C-alpha positions as a Markdown table, in Angstrom:
| # | Residue | x | y | z |
|---|---|---|---|---|
| 1 | Unk | 13.8 | 9.5 | -12.3 |
| 2 | Unk | 12.2 | 13.0 | -12.0 |
| 3 | Unk | 14.0 | 16.4 | -11.9 |
| 4 | Unk | 15.5 | 17.3 | -8.6 |
| 5 | Unk | 14.0 | 19.7 | -6.3 |
| 6 | Unk | 14.6 | 20.9 | -2.8 |
| 7 | Unk | 13.3 | 22.8 | 0.2 |
| 8 | Unk | 13.7 | 26.0 | -1.4 |
| 9 | Unk | 11.6 | 25.0 | -4.5 |
| 10 | Unk | 8.4 | 26.8 | -5.0 |
| 11 | Unk | 5.2 | 25.3 | -6.5 |
| 12 | Unk | 5.6 | 27.2 | -9.7 |
| 13 | Unk | 9.2 | 25.9 | -10.0 |
| 14 | Unk | 8.0 | 22.4 | -9.7 |
| 15 | Unk | 5.4 | 23.0 | -12.5 |
| 16 | Unk | 7.7 | 24.8 | -14.7 |
| 17 | Unk | 7.1 | 23.7 | -18.3 |
| 18 | Unk | 4.4 | 21.5 | -17.3 |
| 19 | Unk | 0.9 | 21.7 | -18.9 |
| 20 | Unk | -2.0 | 20.4 | -16.9 |
| 21 | Unk | -4.7 | 21.2 | -19.3 |
| 22 | Unk | -7.5 | 18.4 | -19.2 |
| 23 | Unk | -6.4 | 17.6 | -15.7 |
| 24 | Unk | -9.0 | 17.6 | -12.8 |
| 25 | Unk | -7.7 | 17.9 | -9.2 |
| 26 | Unk | -9.8 | 18.1 | -5.9 |
| 27 | Unk | -8.2 | 19.8 | -3.1 |
| 28 | Unk | -9.5 | 20.4 | 0.4 |
| 29 | Unk | -8.9 | 23.6 | 2.3 |
| 30 | Unk | -8.2 | 26.3 | -0.3 |
| 31 | Unk | -9.4 | 29.3 | 1.4 |
| 32 | Unk | -5.9 | 30.1 | 2.9 |
| 33 | Unk | -2.2 | 29.1 | 3.4 |
| 34 | Unk | -0.8 | 26.1 | 1.6 |
| 35 | Unk | -4.1 | 25.1 | 0.0 |
| 36 | Unk | -4.7 | 28.4 | -1.7 |
| 37 | Unk | -1.2 | 28.5 | -3.1 |
| 38 | Unk | -1.6 | 24.8 | -4.1 |
| 39 | Unk | -4.7 | 25.4 | -5.9 |
| 40 | Unk | -3.4 | 28.8 | -7.5 |
| 41 | Unk | -0.2 | 26.9 | -8.9 |
| 42 | Unk | -2.0 | 24.0 | -10.3 |
| 43 | Unk | -4.8 | 26.3 | -11.9 |
| 44 | Unk | -2.3 | 28.6 | -13.2 |
| 45 | Unk | -0.7 | 25.6 | -15.3 |
| 46 | Unk | -4.0 | 24.7 | -16.7 |
| 47 | Unk | -5.5 | 22.2 | -14.1 |
| 48 | Unk | -9.3 | 22.4 | -13.5 |
| 49 | Unk | -9.4 | 22.5 | -9.5 |
| 50 | Unk | -12.4 | 21.6 | -7.5 |
| 51 | Unk | -11.6 | 23.3 | -4.1 |
| 52 | Unk | -13.4 | 22.4 | -0.9 |
| 53 | Unk | -14.0 | 25.4 | 1.7 |
| 54 | Unk | -15.7 | 25.3 | 4.9 |
| 55 | Unk | -17.6 | 28.6 | 4.3 |
| 56 | Unk | -18.5 | 29.5 | 0.6 |
| 57 | Unk | -19.3 | 33.0 | 1.6 |
| 58 | Unk | -15.9 | 33.6 | 3.1 |
| 59 | Unk | -13.8 | 32.0 | 0.4 |
| 60 | Unk | -14.5 | 35.0 | -1.8 |
| 61 | Unk | -10.9 | 36.6 | -1.9 |
| 62 | Unk | -9.1 | 33.2 | -2.0 |
| 63 | Unk | -11.3 | 32.1 | -4.8 |
| 64 | Unk | -10.7 | 35.3 | -6.8 |
| 65 | Unk | -6.9 | 35.1 | -6.7 |
| 66 | Unk | -7.2 | 31.3 | -7.8 |
| 67 | Unk | -9.6 | 32.3 | -10.6 |
| 68 | Unk | -7.3 | 35.0 | -11.9 |
| 69 | Unk | -4.6 | 32.5 | -11.9 |
| 70 | Unk | -6.6 | 30.1 | -13.8 |
| 71 | Unk | -7.8 | 32.6 | -16.2 |
| 72 | Unk | -4.1 | 33.4 | -17.2 |
| 73 | Unk | -3.3 | 29.9 | -17.4 |
| 74 | Unk | -6.0 | 27.9 | -19.0 |
| 75 | Unk | -7.3 | 26.5 | -15.8 |
| 76 | Unk | -10.5 | 26.6 | -14.0 |
| 77 | Unk | -12.0 | 26.7 | -10.2 |
| 78 | Unk | -15.1 | 25.3 | -8.8 |
| 79 | Unk | -16.0 | 25.4 | -5.2 |
| 80 | Unk | -17.8 | 23.0 | -2.9 |
| 81 | Unk | -18.7 | 23.5 | 0.8 |
| 82 | Unk | -17.2 | 21.0 | 3.1 |
| 83 | Unk | -16.8 | 20.9 | 6.9 |
| 84 | Unk | -14.4 | 18.0 | 7.7 |
| 85 | Unk | -15.5 | 18.2 | 11.3 |
| 86 | Unk | -18.9 | 17.1 | 10.4 |
| 87 | Unk | -19.6 | 13.6 | 9.0 |
| 88 | Unk | -23.0 | 14.7 | 7.8 |
| 89 | Unk | -21.3 | 17.6 | 5.8 |
| 90 | Unk | -18.7 | 15.2 | 4.6 |
| 91 | Unk | -21.3 | 12.7 | 3.2 |
| 92 | Unk | -23.4 | 15.7 | 1.7 |
| 93 | Unk | -20.4 | 17.0 | -0.2 |
| 94 | Unk | -19.1 | 13.5 | -1.4 |
| 95 | Unk | -22.6 | 12.8 | -2.6 |
| 96 | Unk | -22.7 | 15.9 | -4.7 |
| 97 | Unk | -19.3 | 15.0 | -6.3 |
| 98 | Unk | -20.5 | 11.4 | -6.9 |
| 99 | Unk | -23.6 | 12.7 | -8.5 |
| 100 | Unk | -21.5 | 14.8 | -10.9 |
| 101 | Unk | -19.4 | 11.7 | -11.5 |
| 102 | Unk | -16.4 | 13.4 | -13.2 |
| 103 | Unk | -13.1 | 11.8 | -12.6 |
| 104 | Unk | -10.2 | 13.3 | -10.7 |
| 105 | Unk | -6.6 | 12.9 | -11.7 |
| 106 | Unk | -5.5 | 13.7 | -8.2 |
| 107 | Unk | -7.0 | 14.3 | -4.8 |
| 108 | Unk | -5.0 | 16.4 | -2.3 |
| 109 | Unk | -6.2 | 16.2 | 1.4 |
| 110 | Unk | -4.7 | 19.5 | 2.6 |
| 111 | Unk | -7.2 | 20.9 | 5.1 |
| 112 | Unk | -6.5 | 20.7 | 8.7 |
| 113 | Unk | -6.5 | 22.1 | 12.3 |
| 114 | Unk | -3.7 | 22.5 | 14.7 |
| 115 | Unk | -3.4 | 22.2 | 18.4 |
| 116 | Unk | -6.9 | 23.1 | 19.2 |
| 117 | Unk | -8.5 | 23.5 | 22.6 |
| 118 | Unk | -10.1 | 20.3 | 23.8 |
| 119 | Unk | -13.3 | 19.7 | 22.1 |
| 120 | Unk | -15.5 | 17.2 | 20.2 |
| 121 | Unk | -16.9 | 17.3 | 16.6 |
| 122 | Unk | -20.7 | 17.1 | 16.4 |
| 123 | Unk | -20.2 | 13.4 | 15.9 |
| 124 | Unk | -18.3 | 13.0 | 19.4 |
| 125 | Unk | -14.6 | 12.7 | 18.2 |
| 126 | Unk | -11.6 | 14.7 | 19.5 |
| 127 | Unk | -11.5 | 17.8 | 17.1 |
| 128 | Unk | -8.1 | 17.2 | 15.7 |
| 129 | Unk | -8.3 | 13.4 | 15.1 |
| 130 | Unk | -11.9 | 13.9 | 13.8 |
| 131 | Unk | -11.0 | 16.7 | 11.4 |
| 132 | Unk | -7.8 | 16.0 | 10.3 |
| 133 | Unk | -8.0 | 12.1 | 10.0 |
| 134 | Unk | -11.6 | 10.9 | 10.1 |
| 135 | Unk | -13.0 | 13.6 | 8.1 |
| 136 | Unk | -10.7 | 13.0 | 5.1 |
| 137 | Unk | -10.9 | 9.3 | 5.6 |
| 138 | Unk | -14.8 | 9.4 | 5.4 |
| 139 | Unk | -14.7 | 11.6 | 2.4 |
| 140 | Unk | -12.0 | 10.1 | 0.3 |
| 141 | Unk | -13.2 | 6.6 | 1.0 |
| 142 | Unk | -16.5 | 7.6 | -0.3 |
| 143 | Unk | -15.3 | 9.5 | -3.6 |
| 144 | Unk | -12.5 | 6.9 | -4.2 |
| 145 | Unk | -14.3 | 5.7 | -7.3 |
| 146 | Unk | -13.9 | 9.1 | -9.0 |
| 147 | Unk | -10.1 | 8.7 | -8.8 |
| 148 | Unk | -9.1 | 8.0 | -12.3 |
| 149 | Unk | -6.7 | 5.0 | -13.1 |
| 150 | Unk | -3.2 | 6.0 | -12.6 |
| 151 | Unk | -4.5 | 8.9 | -10.3 |
| 152 | Unk | -2.9 | 10.0 | -7.1 |
| 153 | Unk | -3.7 | 10.8 | -3.6 |
| 154 | Unk | -1.8 | 13.3 | -1.6 |
| 155 | Unk | -2.4 | 13.3 | 2.2 |
| 156 | Unk | -0.8 | 16.3 | 4.2 |
| 157 | Unk | 1.0 | 15.0 | 7.1 |
| 158 | Unk | 3.5 | 17.0 | 9.5 |
| 159 | Unk | 6.8 | 16.7 | 11.2 |
| 160 | Unk | 4.5 | 16.8 | 14.3 |
| 161 | Unk | 3.7 | 13.1 | 13.5 |
| 162 | Unk | 7.1 | 12.7 | 15.3 |
| 163 | Unk | 5.5 | 13.7 | 18.5 |
| 164 | Unk | 3.1 | 10.6 | 18.9 |
| 165 | Unk | 1.7 | 7.6 | 17.1 |
| 166 | Unk | -1.9 | 7.0 | 16.9 |
| 167 | Unk | -3.8 | 5.7 | 19.9 |
| 168 | Unk | -6.3 | 3.3 | 18.5 |
| 169 | Unk | -7.7 | 2.5 | 22.0 |
| 170 | Unk | -8.5 | 5.9 | 23.1 |
| 171 | Unk | -8.3 | 8.4 | 20.1 |
| 172 | Unk | -10.8 | 10.8 | 21.8 |
| 173 | Unk | -9.0 | 11.3 | 25.0 |
| 174 | Unk | -11.5 | 9.8 | 27.3 |
| 175 | Unk | -9.1 | 8.0 | 29.7 |
| 176 | Unk | -6.0 | 10.3 | 29.5 |
| 177 | Unk | -5.3 | 13.9 | 29.9 |
| 178 | Unk | -5.7 | 16.1 | 26.6 |
| 179 | Unk | -2.4 | 17.6 | 25.2 |
| 180 | Unk | -3.2 | 19.6 | 22.2 |
| 181 | Unk | 0.0 | 18.9 | 20.5 |
| 182 | Unk | 0.0 | 15.2 | 21.3 |
| 183 | Unk | -3.4 | 15.2 | 19.7 |
| 184 | Unk | -2.0 | 17.0 | 16.6 |
| 185 | Unk | 0.7 | 14.6 | 16.4 |
| 186 | Unk | -1.4 | 11.6 | 16.6 |
| 187 | Unk | -3.6 | 13.0 | 13.8 |
| 188 | Unk | -0.8 | 13.7 | 11.5 |
| 189 | Unk | 0.4 | 10.0 | 12.0 |
| 190 | Unk | -2.8 | 9.0 | 11.1 |
| 191 | Unk | -2.8 | 11.0 | 8.0 |
| 192 | Unk | 0.4 | 9.1 | 7.0 |
| 193 | Unk | -1.0 | 5.7 | 7.8 |
| 194 | Unk | -4.0 | 6.6 | 5.8 |
| 195 | Unk | -2.0 | 7.1 | 2.8 |
| 196 | Unk | 0.1 | 3.8 | 3.3 |
| 197 | Unk | -3.1 | 1.8 | 3.5 |
| 198 | Unk | -5.0 | 3.6 | 0.5 |
| 199 | Unk | -1.7 | 3.0 | -1.5 |
| 200 | Unk | -1.9 | -0.7 | -0.6 |
| 201 | Unk | -5.5 | -1.1 | -1.7 |
| 202 | Unk | -5.3 | 0.9 | -4.9 |
| 203 | Unk | -1.8 | 0.3 | -6.5 |
| 204 | Unk | -2.9 | -2.6 | -8.5 |
| 205 | Unk | -5.1 | -0.1 | -10.2 |
| 206 | Unk | -2.1 | 2.2 | -10.9 |
| 207 | Unk | -3.4 | 4.5 | -8.2 |
| 208 | Unk | -0.7 | 5.6 | -5.8 |
| 209 | Unk | -0.9 | 7.6 | -2.5 |
| 210 | Unk | 1.8 | 9.4 | -0.4 |
| 211 | Unk | 2.0 | 11.4 | 2.8 |
| 212 | Unk | 3.6 | 14.9 | 2.5 |
| 213 | Unk | 5.3 | 17.1 | 5.1 |
| 214 | Unk | 5.0 | 20.6 | 3.5 |
| 215 | Unk | 7.5 | 22.5 | 5.7 |
| 216 | Unk | 6.8 | 24.9 | 8.4 |
| 217 | Unk | 5.5 | 28.2 | 7.2 |
| 218 | Unk | 3.6 | 31.2 | 8.6 |
| 219 | Unk | 0.1 | 30.4 | 7.7 |
| 220 | Unk | -3.1 | 30.6 | 9.7 |
| 221 | Unk | -2.8 | 27.0 | 10.8 |
| 222 | Unk | -1.3 | 27.9 | 14.2 |
| 223 | Unk | -4.3 | 30.2 | 15.0 |
| 224 | Unk | -4.6 | 28.6 | 18.6 |
| 225 | Unk | -1.1 | 29.8 | 19.6 |
| 226 | Unk | -0.6 | 33.1 | 21.0 |
| 227 | Unk | 2.4 | 34.9 | 19.9 |
| 228 | Unk | 4.3 | 34.1 | 23.0 |
| 229 | Unk | 3.5 | 30.5 | 22.6 |
| 230 | Unk | 4.5 | 30.4 | 18.9 |
| 231 | Unk | 7.7 | 32.3 | 19.9 |
| 232 | Unk | 8.2 | 29.4 | 22.5 |
| 233 | Unk | 7.6 | 26.7 | 20.0 |
| 234 | Unk | 10.0 | 28.1 | 17.5 |
| 235 | Unk | 12.8 | 28.4 | 20.4 |
| 236 | Unk | 12.1 | 24.7 | 21.3 |
| 237 | Unk | 12.7 | 23.6 | 17.8 |
| 238 | Unk | 15.8 | 25.6 | 17.5 |
| 239 | Unk | 17.0 | 24.2 | 20.8 |
| 240 | Unk | 16.1 | 20.5 | 20.0 |
| 241 | Unk | 17.9 | 20.7 | 16.7 |
| 242 | Unk | 21.0 | 22.4 | 17.9 |
| 243 | Unk | 21.3 | 19.8 | 20.7 |
| 244 | Unk | 21.1 | 16.8 | 18.1 |
| 245 | Unk | 23.8 | 18.7 | 15.9 |
| 246 | Unk | 21.1 | 19.6 | 13.4 |
| 247 | Unk | 21.1 | 22.7 | 11.2 |
| 248 | Unk | 18.7 | 25.4 | 12.4 |
| 249 | Unk | 15.0 | 24.9 | 11.1 |
| 250 | Unk | 14.3 | 27.2 | 8.2 |
| 251 | Unk | 10.8 | 28.7 | 7.7 |
| 252 | Unk | 9.4 | 28.4 | 4.3 |
| 253 | Unk | 7.5 | 30.7 | 2.2 |
| 254 | Unk | 4.0 | 29.5 | 1.4 |
| 255 | Unk | 4.9 | 29.2 | -2.3 |
| 256 | Unk | 7.8 | 26.7 | -1.1 |
| 257 | Unk | 5.6 | 24.7 | 1.3 |
| 258 | Unk | 3.1 | 23.9 | -1.5 |
| 259 | Unk | 5.9 | 22.7 | -3.6 |
| 260 | Unk | 6.1 | 19.1 | -2.3 |
| 261 | Unk | 2.1 | 18.7 | -2.5 |
| 262 | Unk | 2.1 | 19.9 | -6.1 |
| 263 | Unk | 5.3 | 17.7 | -6.8 |
| 264 | Unk | 3.5 | 14.4 | -5.4 |
| 265 | Unk | 0.5 | 15.2 | -7.2 |
| 266 | Unk | 1.6 | 15.6 | -10.8 |
| 267 | Unk | 5.3 | 15.6 | -11.3 |
| 268 | Unk | 7.0 | 12.9 | -9.3 |
| 269 | Unk | 7.3 | 9.4 | -10.5 |
| 270 | Unk | 4.2 | 7.7 | -8.8 |
| 271 | Unk | 5.8 | 4.5 | -8.3 |
| 272 | Unk | 8.7 | 5.9 | -6.6 |
| 273 | Unk | 6.6 | 8.0 | -4.1 |
| 274 | Unk | 3.7 | 5.5 | -3.5 |
| 275 | Unk | 3.3 | 4.4 | 0.1 |
| 276 | Unk | 6.2 | 6.8 | 1.1 |
| 277 | Unk | 6.4 | 10.0 | 3.3 |
| 278 | Unk | 7.7 | 12.8 | 1.4 |
| 279 | Unk | 9.4 | 16.2 | 2.4 |
| 280 | Unk | 11.3 | 18.7 | 0.4 |
| 281 | Unk | 10.2 | 17.3 | -2.9 |
| 282 | Unk | 11.8 | 14.0 | -2.1 |
| 283 | Unk | 11.2 | 10.6 | -0.3 |
| 284 | Unk | 12.2 | 11.2 | 3.3 |
| 285 | Unk | 14.4 | 8.9 | 5.3 |
| 286 | Unk | 13.2 | 6.9 | 8.0 |
| 287 | Unk | 14.6 | 8.5 | 11.3 |
| 288 | Unk | 13.5 | 6.9 | 14.6 |
| 289 | Unk | 15.5 | 9.2 | 16.7 |
| 290 | Unk | 12.9 | 10.3 | 19.5 |
| 291 | Unk | 13.8 | 14.1 | 18.6 |
| 292 | Unk | 10.4 | 15.5 | 17.7 |
| 293 | Unk | 11.9 | 18.1 | 15.5 |
| 294 | Unk | 14.3 | 16.1 | 13.6 |
| 295 | Unk | 13.9 | 15.6 | 10.1 |
| 296 | Unk | 12.6 | 12.4 | 8.3 |
| 297 | Unk | 9.7 | 9.9 | 9.1 |
| 298 | Unk | 9.4 | 7.7 | 12.2 |
| 299 | Unk | 9.0 | 4.1 | 11.1 |
| 300 | Unk | 5.4 | 3.9 | 13.0 |
| 301 | Unk | 4.0 | 6.4 | 10.5 |
| 302 | Unk | 4.7 | 4.1 | 7.7 |
| 303 | Unk | 3.9 | 0.7 | 9.5 |
| 304 | Unk | 1.6 | -1.5 | 7.3 |
| 305 | Unk | 0.0 | -3.4 | 10.0 |
| 306 | Unk | -0.8 | -0.3 | 12.0 |
| 307 | Unk | -2.1 | 1.3 | 8.8 |
| 308 | Unk | -4.4 | -1.6 | 8.4 |
| 309 | Unk | -5.7 | -1.5 | 11.9 |
| 310 | Unk | -6.3 | 2.2 | 11.8 |
| 311 | Unk | -8.2 | 1.6 | 8.5 |
| 312 | Unk | -10.4 | -1.0 | 10.2 |
| 313 | Unk | -11.0 | 1.0 | 13.1 |
| 314 | Unk | -11.9 | 4.1 | 11.1 |
| 315 | Unk | -14.5 | 2.4 | 9.1 |
| 316 | Unk | -16.3 | 1.4 | 12.4 |
| 317 | Unk | -16.0 | 5.0 | 13.7 |
| 318 | Unk | -17.3 | 6.9 | 10.5 |
| 319 | Unk | -19.8 | 4.0 | 9.9 |
| 320 | Unk | -18.6 | 2.7 | 6.6 |
| 321 | Unk | -17.7 | -1.0 | 7.7 |
């Protein structure tokens, strides 16, 4: 059993005394927020981080802080350009990694968008589903041979998965009114189901996968919310938890929000977390109360049959079947 951490633990506390020299870790979305802190913490403990960013030119300041940490801790940083909303970009980035051919000890699917106005990706998918799920699905399916035996996949989900299950028949809102938060919730459920099925397919090789709820923190993710809308969301969360007899929700510092990703990637017992949904550096309990702001994971986000169905459909949608 690994050392116990909690909601207040930071990524650096999780890695205290841990040397990652010789480890190579791929992380999407390191330009800001949780991804940047995840990369910084891992590199500062000796890991060689390959970080994916949407715009290399705009990643300068983020990359500089990560490189400074890497220089102090014996790690390294390499950047690769990746736009998860474009399957052409995904395939191009994946092929570059495959050409290099170096193994990864862990892959952290961190990047994502939240509650965007309605739109479609260049490939015709609803933006949140296309970016958060299908972009990662296409990328990781393609580079899976680079994941070392005994390696790990960490896929960031969200408490928002509690809002909605995936819709396998109308994922792009062609026959229903668009709701940005419903769409976000569906994409986060898809992230969890992807981890479940990836784990099932790869655990015989010692490779395990888990979904992570990092915790709520003030990053650039809710950039599509006005200040008034964000305030209203926090009030709704507080009221819903109070009505359910739950303690008030606590905003995490970004260093705390990165802790569960880091814990899952390199510290936790992989056989304890494989196929699970994690929060606060622990396996989350199944909690099927309809309250969207409750803790724990709804059972539909871990449903093995649903995960297989989503995988099969995703292969067809991205053209890998």
